[in-house]
Structures are given as C-alpha cells and as structure tokens.
N, C-alpha and C positions, 0 to 999 in steps of 0.2 A: 439266494435265499438268506434271509437273516438266520443267527444262531438260535433265536428263541422260537423259530418256527418249527425247529426239530422236536420241541417238547411242548407245544400247544396242541390244542384239540378243538374242533368245531363244536363237539358235544360239551354239554355243561356238566362236566365231570368234577367231582368234589371229593376231598378226603377230610374227614373230621380232624380238626386240629388237636384236640385232646387225645384222640387216639394215637396220633403219631408222637406227640410229646410223651406219653406213657411208655411207648414202645421204645423210644430212644433213651428214657431214663433207665429202662431195664437193661438196655444194652450198654450204657454208660457204667452203671454200677456193677455189671458182670464183668465188663473189661477190667476196671480198676481193681475188682477183687481178685481176678485171676492173675493179673500181673503182680500184685502185692503178694499173694500166696506163693507165686513161684520164686519171687526175688527174696522174700523175707523168711518164709517157712522151708522151702525146698533148697534155698541157697544156690539157686541156679544163677549163673551170670548172664544178665541181659542189660541193654541200655535203658535202665529204669527211668532215668531224667526224660529221654526223649518220648518214651512211652506214656509216661505221666503228663507230659506237655500235650501230647496228642488227645489224651482224654479230657484234659481240662479245656482244650479247644471245643471239644464235643459238649462240654457242660455249658460253656459260654453260648454256643450256637442254640442249645435247647432252651436256655434262659431267654435269648433273643426271640426264638420262635413263640415261647409261651407269653411273654409280656409285651413285645413289640409288635408282632403280627396280630392286628385286631380281630381280623375275620375268623369266625369259629369254623368256618368251612374253607379250607385251602383250595384254590383252583389247582388245575392240573401242572401248570408250570411251576408254581411255588413248591408243590408237593415233590415234583420231580427233582427240583433243585436240592432240597434237603436229603433226598434219597441219595443223590449223586455224592453229596458230601459225606454221608455216612459210609457209602462204598469206598471212597478215598480214604477216610479216616481208618477204617478197619483194614484196607489194604497196607496202609503204612504201619499199623501195629503188626501186621503179619510179617511185614519186610524185616522189621527189627527182631522178630521172634521165630525165625525158621522158614519163612515163606510157605512154599507149597508143602513143606514137611510138617508144618504145624497142623495138629488135628483139627483146630478151630478154622480152618481155611474154608470148610463147608458153609460157614456163615456168610461168606461172601454173596451167596445166592439169595439171602433174604430180602434185600432191597428190590430186586427185579420181581420176586414173588408177590411182595406187598403191591408193587405197581401193577402187575397183572391182574390183581383182584380188585384194585380201587381205581387205577388210573387208565389213560388211554393206551390203545395198542402201540401207538408210535412211541410214547415214553417207555413202555416195556421192552420194545425191540432194542431202542437205544441203550437202556440200562444193561440188558442181557449182552449186547455186543461189548460194552465197555467192561462188563464183569469178565467176559472171556479174555480180553486183552490183558486185564489185570492178572488173571491166572496164569497165563503165558509168561508175563513178566516176572511173576513171583516164582516161577519154575526156573527161569534163567538166573535170576539174581536175588539174593536175599542174604541176611545174616545167618549164621549158623543157628541150628535149633539148640536152645539152651538144654544142657544135660550135665551129667555127672563129669567131673574132670578126668577121672581115671578110666572112663568108658568112652570110647570112640564110636559115635553114632553115624552109621552110614546107610544110606537108602540106594539100592541098585538103580542103575539109570533107566532101565525099562520100567521099573515100578514108579519111579519118580515122574516119568512122562505120562504114565497111565493115569495118575491121580487128576490132572486138569482135565484130561479127556472124559474121565468118569464124572466129574463135577459138571462139566459143560453139557454132557448128555442129560444128566439129572436136571440141570437148569432148563434146557430145552422142553422136557416133558412136563416139569412143574409149572413153568410159565404158561405153557399152552393150556394146561387144565385149569390154572388159575385165571387166565383170560376168558375162557369159556364160562367158568363159574361166574366171573364178574360181569360179563355180556348178559348171561341169563338172569342174574340178580337184578341188574339194572332194568331189563325188559319187564320183569315181574313188578318191580317197584313203579315203573312208569304206568303200567297197565292198572295197578291199584290206585294210583294218583288219579287216573282218567276216570276210573270207576267211582271214586270219592267225588270228583267234580260232577259227574252225571248224576249221582245220588243227591248232591247238594242242589243242583238246579232243579231236579224233579220235587225235592222237598220245598224249594222256594216257590216253585210253580204251583204246587198243591196248596200252600199257604195262602198264595194269592187267589187261588180258586175259591178258597174257603171265604176270604175276604169279599170276594166278588159276589158270591152267593148271598152273603149276609147284606151286602150293599143292594143287591137286586130287590130283596124283600123290603129293605128300608126305603128304597126309591119308588116302589110301586104306588104308594099313596099320593106323593107329590106329583107323579105323572098323570095320575088319573085326575088330580085337581086341575092340573093345566089343561088337559083335554077338555074337560067340562067347561071351563072358562073360555077356551078358545071357541068351542061350539056355541056358547052364548054370544060371544063377540061376532061370530059368523052370522048369527040370526040377526042381531041389531044393526050390523053394518049392511046387510043384504047385498045388493048389486053393486055396491061401491067398488068400482074397479081399482081404485087407488090403494085399498087395503086388502081386498079379497084374496089376491094372490099370495100376500104374506100370511094371511090367516090360514089358507089352504096348506102352505108349506109348513107352518107351525104344526098343524094337525098332523100331517103325513110324518114329519120327523118325530113328533111325540109318539105316534103309533109305533114307528120303526124302533125307537128306544124301548117301548114296552115289549116288543117281539124279542128284541135282543136279551133284555132282562128276563124274560120268560125262559128263553132257551139257556140262559146261564143258571138259573135256579132250578131247571128241570132235573129230574133224578137221572143219573148217568145210565142206568139200566133201560130207561125209556128213550134214550137219545136217538135211536135209529127210527123212530116213529115220525120225526120231522125232517130227517135227512133224506135227499133225493139225489139221483144221478143227473149230471148235466155235462154238456160239452164245455171244456176249459174256455172256450172263446165266449159262450153264452155267460159264464160265471164272470169273466173279465168285464163283459158288456154291462152286466148287471151292477157290479161294483163302480165302474166308471160313470154310469147313468145316475147313481145315487150322489156322486160327487158333483156331477154336472149341475144339479138342482140347487146346490148350496155354494158354488163356487164360480166366480166370473173368469178364472184362468182357463187357458186353452188346454184341453186334455185330448191328446191324440192317441188313438188305439190302433195298432197296426197288426192285423191278424190275417193278411191276404196271401203271404208267402209261405204257406205251410203245406208239407206233403200229406200230413194227417191232422185231425182235429179230434184228439182223444175224449173219450166219454169217461168222466171221473166221479167219484163219490163226492158229493157236495158236503163235505165234513165241516165242523166248526173249525178245526185246526187250519185247514186250507183257506177257508172263506175269511176268517179272521186274520190269518198271516198276510194275505194278499191285500186285504183292505187296509191293514196296518201300515204297510209300506207305501201303498198308493195314497193313503192319507197324509203320511208324512211328506210325501213329494208335493201333494196339493198344498200342504201347510207352509213348506220351506221354500217351494219354487216361487220364483218372481212372477212368471207370466206364462211359461210353457212347461207342460208335463207330457213326456212321451213314454208310451207303454207298448212293448213289442212282444209278441208271441211268436216263438219258433219252435216247430215240432216236426219230429220225423220218427223212423222206427226206433231210434236209439235213445234221443235225448228230447225232452220237452223243456223249454227254457223261457222264463217270463223276465224281461228286462225293463226296469223302471228307472227313468232318467228325468231330471229336472234341471232348471237354470238357476238354482238357488246358490247359497254359499258354499255348498257341498260339505264333506266331512274334513276337518282339520287333521293334520298328520298325526298329532298326538293322542287323538281318540279313535283313529281308524282301526287300529289293531285290537281295541277294546270293545268295539261295538258288538253288541249281543249279550254283554254282562248286565247284571241287574242294576248296578250302580257303577258309572263311568267316572273315572278321576282324571283330571287334567291338572298338571302341575300341582299335584297333591291336593286338590280340591275337588269334591263331588259336584259335578256339573249337570247330572241327570235331571235335577229339578228345574234348571233354567233352560236346558236345550231340548228337553223332551225325548232325548235319544237313549234313555236309560232303561227304565222299566218296560215302556211299551215295545221298544225294540227287542229286548230280551225276550218277553212273552211271544212276540210275533216269530222270532228265529226259533225258539224253542218248539213251538207248536208246529212249524213247517218242518223242522228236522224230525220231529215225532213221525211225520209223514213221509219220511225218507228223502227229504229234500236238502240241497246244498245251498247255502246262502252266503254270497260273497258281496262285499262292499267296496266301492272304488270311486273313481272320478270318471265323469262323462266327458270325453274330448269335444264332442259335438256341442253340448249345451254348456260346458264349463261348470257343471254342477254336480251333484251326487248322482250315483248310479248304484242300483241294487239288482243283483242277478240271482234269480231264484230258479234252480234247475233240479229236474227228476230224471231218472231213468224211465223211459216211456213205459216199460213193462212194469216197473214198480208202481208208478202213477196209477195205471189203469187196474192194477190188482188191489188197490187200497179198498 
C-alpha cells in the first residue's frame, strides 16, 4: 500500500481553502502572541528562538497554501497534509513549553476535529491515532513548564498520566460526533444538489413544452397546405403507380404529424381523452411499423420469449420516449436494428440495439443531458444526441423507467436499455 492511500478517499470530499487559511492564521497569531507574552511580559524562561522559528515556519506554509495552491477547494489528501503539519507544529511548541503539563495541550485535538467534520473517515482516524501518539510522547518527554524561578512546579505522576487519557477520551467522542455531523451534512448537501438538478431538468422540460406548443400552432397551417397540395397531386396523377405510393406516404405522414401536433397543443387537463391502454408488445409493433414505412433498414422485433405481456397506459411519455430511441437507432444504424422485449412478474425491459457507430466514450456518461459537450465543444447540434435524448430519457423516467446507454457486443453499435418494475409499469 502506498503512503498516500492512507489519506485518500473515493468520495469527492473537499475543504474550502479560504476556511483553512483563516483558521491557520488565527492559530499562528495566537501562538506567537502567547509565546511573546510569556517570554517578555511574564519573564518566564523558554527557548524563544526555537518557538519563534516554529511559528515562522507555520507562516511560510500558510503563505504557500494561500498563494501557491491554486484550487479554491482542497482535496482530501492536500487538506490532510496541512492538518498533519499543524499537528506536528503545535506538538513541537508544546514540547519546548512544558509538554503535557502545558494547559494549551488540549488544542492538539483541533486538527482531528476539523478533519472529522470536513474530511474522510480514513483521514480522521489517522489524525486521531497520530494525536494520541503525540500526547503519549509529550507525557514522557518535554521541556519543563516555564514558571517562576523561586517556585518549583510539580505535577503528581497519577495526575500527569491522567491528562493524556482524558484528552484521548475527549478526542474520541468529539471526532465521532464530528464525523456523524459531517456525514449527515454531506448527505443533505447531496440531496439538495440532486433536487436542484431535478428541478432544473423539469424547468428545461417545461420550457421545451411551451416552445413545442407554440411550434404546434405555427406548423398547423403549413401542414394543412401540404395536405391539400398532396391530395390535389393525387387526383392529377390518378393511377400512376410510379408516384401514387409516394403520394400516399406523404399524405399519411402529414396526417401523423398533424395528430402529433394536436396532442402537443392539447390542454393537459384533457390529455386522458385520447390516451388508451395497450399491450406493450402492441405499442412496440405500432412504433416499429411506422418506421418500417419510411426506412429501408431491417428492423427486427423480438417479443416471443416473455412470461407476461403487461397491459400499460399508452401515455405520451412512454410513446414518445420509445419512439425517440427507436428512431435514433433507425437514424444512426447502418442496416440492422434489433428491438427485444423481455417481461416477467418483476421486470419489463426493452432493449434497442443497432449496428451504427455507437456512443463515443467521452459522451456516454453525459447522455441524457440537454446539451452534450465533448472536448469542451457542444456537439448536440451535430450528433442529434442532446435535446432529443434528454427529452426522451426525462419523459421515460417520469414514468418510473430506468434508461441505460451502452455498447451492443452483437452488432458492435449502440444499445439502449429501458426497464421498469412490472408492477410500476402496470400501475401507471
């Protein structure tokens, strides 16, 4: 095991640099004031030069921390390093000024307490153990406590040995409660961050919905015009088989667009009037057939090996989400798209695979965000994987689905897995 592994953490734990710098300045000023007061005002004999040198080393390290460490948030390892230094510095000062008999020895527990609140449990344990070792050392060996020359200061052995025991007990309790407080605080912060992320996504989705509704109203007239012209062309062409299929396809797709825009612009309170229940296999068949009409690629739907075929609400969220990801597979797949439905009493899963280029490693973890960045450039506008994927994923997650992106080993392309708890799916 490397030495640094003792003080690293898998969690992304940070300590604000400004906070640590201020705490260290307070400690340094307090140390130098106390040493100067005892030496110059009280006229107690102590190794002033050694003590001053130790304090000035603390000043140098704090200046280094403030100006040379560029990160405003210190990682767990860096923060632990400076707390260890502070512990050693204070222990050296105590060594030259009475050791365990110095009333300021209680300050040795501060670095461990700071660690327990802000840093990892591993760092806190290591700092606490090191503090206990220093307390034992300062009990065994230290310079005499500065005192008046005509008065002999003596501490009974039983009292002397009781001091480190009492401090260590206090250290254990304080670091335990500090650790619990730090863990709970980080949990609350993480929960708030997740809530803010969800609210931000909902806000973005709401904005997109308003834009879609406005677009639906604006596109109604052009679609009606296209439909009229297409029907006129159908009359003029007549039975000409060369163009009649294309005209029929144009009319059917225009009609479909009109229905989609109608659903988008429809008042949400009346949404249930056009929603129906359907078997999930029937819904998938309906979506696949719509793409079969407009694509020459081979689309395979596997629904044979299922213990159950749940009846679900044919909601806009589920319909659009499935259609979006199947459409992406049709768009980016080279020639083969495979859709597999697996369902039992516990899990209902839809797997969509294609033989296209797949998801690149630098964007795979970002899929589902409204704007995907790759190498510091927004690529959603070029790849088509930004806004559409975000909407599809968000809508499906509203319906209690889990959406995972990966690579299809069989086709060497992209794979999207959409899964529900069967009970949740049938209760929507």
